[in-house]
DRENTITI-121722 format. One record per residue (C-alpha): residue number from 1; residue in one letter; chain; x, y, z. Coordinates in steps of 0.5 Angstrom, whole numbers, plus 500, padded with zeros to 3 digits. Last residue first. Example, Ala and Ser with C-alpha at 12.3 -4.5 7.8 and 13.67 -1.06 7.14 Angstrom:
kolro	nulo	marke	X	Y	Z
2	s	A	527	498	514
1	a	A	525	491	516
END
This chain:
kolro	nulo	marke	X	Y	Z
194	l	A	638	172	781
193	l	A	639	169	788
192	i	A	633	173	791
191	c	A	628	171	785
190	v	A	630	163	786
189	v	A	629	164	794
188	l	A	622	168	792
187	w	A	620	162	787
186	v	A	622	157	793
185	v	A	618	160	798
184	i	A	612	161	793
183	t	A	612	154	792
182	l	A	613	152	799
181	v	A	606	156	800
180	r	A	603	153	794
179	a	A	605	146	797
178	t	A	603	147	804
177	d	A	596	149	801
176	i	A	595	143	797
175	a	A	597	139	804
174	k	A	592	143	808
173	e	A	587	141	803
172	a	A	589	133	803
171	s	A	589	133	811
170	l	A	582	137	811
169	t	A	579	131	806
168	e	A	582	125	810
167	y	A	579	129	816
166	r	A	573	129	813
165	h	A	573	122	811
164	e	A	574	119	818
163	i	A	569	124	821
162	q	A	564	121	815
161	g	A	566	113	817
160	i	A	565	115	825
159	l	A	558	117	822
158	s	A	557	111	819
157	i	A	559	107	825
156	t	A	554	110	829
155	e	A	549	109	824
154	n	A	551	102	824
153	t	A	551	102	831
152	r	A	544	105	831
151	p	A	541	099	826
150	l	A	544	094	830
149	i	A	542	096	837
148	n	A	534	097	836
147	e	A	531	091	831
146	e	A	537	086	831
145	f	A	539	087	838
144	a	A	533	088	841
143	k	A	530	081	837
142	i	A	536	077	839
141	a	A	536	080	847
140	e	A	528	077	847
139	h	A	530	071	844
138	q	A	536	070	849
137	k	A	531	071	855
136	g	A	535	067	860
135	a	A	535	072	865
134	a	A	542	074	865
133	i	A	541	074	857
132	l	A	536	080	858
131	t	A	540	084	863
130	n	A	546	083	858
129	i	A	542	086	853
128	k	A	540	092	857
127	e	A	547	093	858
126	a	A	548	094	851
125	e	A	542	098	850
124	h	A	546	103	854
123	h	A	552	103	849
122	i	A	548	103	843
121	y	A	544	109	846
120	d	A	550	113	847
119	h	A	553	112	840
118	p	A	546	114	837
117	e	A	546	120	841
116	k	A	553	122	840
115	v	A	554	121	833
114	a	A	550	127	831
113	a	A	554	132	835
112	f	A	561	130	833
111	l	A	558	130	825
110	s	A	556	137	826
109	a	A	563	139	829
108	l	A	567	136	824
107	e	A	563	140	819
106	a	A	563	146	822
105	d	A	571	145	822
104	d	A	574	149	828
103	t	A	576	143	832
102	k	A	577	139	838
101	s	A	577	132	837
100	s	A	584	130	839
99	d	A	584	135	845
98	s	A	580	129	848
97	t	A	573	129	850
96	l	A	570	126	844
95	w	A	576	121	844
94	k	A	575	118	850
93	g	A	567	117	848
92	l	A	570	114	841
91	a	A	575	109	844
90	c	A	570	107	850
89	t	A	569	109	857
88	a	A	564	115	856
87	p	A	559	111	852
86	d	A	559	106	858
85	t	A	557	099	856
84	s	A	563	097	854
83	g	A	565	090	852
82	t	A	564	084	856
81	f	A	557	082	853
80	e	A	555	076	858
79	d	A	553	069	853
78	g	A	547	067	850
77	s	A	551	065	844
76	s	A	548	069	839
75	v	A	547	075	843
74	a	A	554	075	846
73	m	A	557	074	838
72	t	A	553	080	836
71	l	A	556	084	842
70	s	A	563	082	840
69	h	A	562	084	833
68	r	A	559	090	834
67	w	A	565	092	839
66	e	A	570	090	834
65	y	A	567	094	829
64	h	A	567	100	834
63	a	A	574	099	835
62	s	A	576	100	828
61	l	A	572	106	827
60	v	A	575	109	833
59	n	A	582	107	830
58	a	A	581	110	824
57	a	A	578	117	827
56	d	A	585	117	831
55	a	A	589	116	825
54	y	A	585	122	822
53	s	A	586	126	828
52	v	A	593	125	828
51	r	A	593	127	821
50	i	A	589	133	822
49	v	A	594	135	828
48	e	A	600	134	823
47	q	A	596	138	817
46	e	A	596	144	822
45	d	A	603	143	824
44	s	A	605	143	816
43	l	A	600	149	815
42	r	A	604	153	821
41	s	A	610	151	818
40	a	A	608	154	811
39	g	A	606	160	814
38	q	A	612	162	817
37	i	A	616	160	811
36	a	A	612	165	807
35	i	A	613	170	813
34	l	A	620	169	812
33	g	A	620	169	804
32	v	A	616	176	804
31	i	A	621	179	809
30	g	A	627	177	805
29	l	A	623	178	798
28	f	A	622	186	801
27	w	A	630	186	804
26	g	A	632	184	797
25	m	A	628	189	793
24	a	A	631	194	798
23	a	A	637	192	797
22	i	A	637	192	790
21	v	A	633	199	789
20	l	A	639	202	794
19	f	A	644	199	790
18	g	A	641	202	784
17	a	A	641	209	787
16	i	A	648	208	790
15	i	A	650	206	782
14	k	A	646	212	780
13	s	A	649	217	785
12	s	A	655	215	783
11	l	A	654	216	775
10	k	A	651	223	777
9	m	A	657	225	781
8	i	A	662	222	776
7	f	A	658	226	770
6	v	A	658	232	774
5	m	A	665	232	775
4	g	A	666	231	768
3	t	A	662	237	766
2	y	A	666	241	771
1	h	A	673	239	769
END
């Protein structure tokens, strides 16, 4: 009798120990799964912010192509330029002061700093073009546009294009990070279910 009771106690201890090990593994996988899901959610939110900033950069780039075209037409025709001559009121100026352009990315911060000077310059020089056109000095306006404004406008557009490209790269990186975390979550769910 005594050996039978020892066997039953050993068997019940083993069952309880096995159950506790399985329960501990379940808790561990559940906690890791929750952390992974929170991480995936955070990454997804960050990717959405980057996607919005990328779209903003594309809009700003388009606006500056239009700005350059309008200034080119005004200089060519001798008409007053009616586009923005205040760098703070154009699409880029507004964007640079918005939450959408706030970043922890060093490369983007460097590009934002680099675009400010040529951007400010072209808008202030556009006002000088208007002064020349109003004074009937179209030839001087054309010369100032071609020699001063156009190269700096192209520099500004190039920098905005680089900003747009950097956002595109960051978005792709976040998508990969999110996919990796979601893969871990799927594997954890599979492990829990098995």
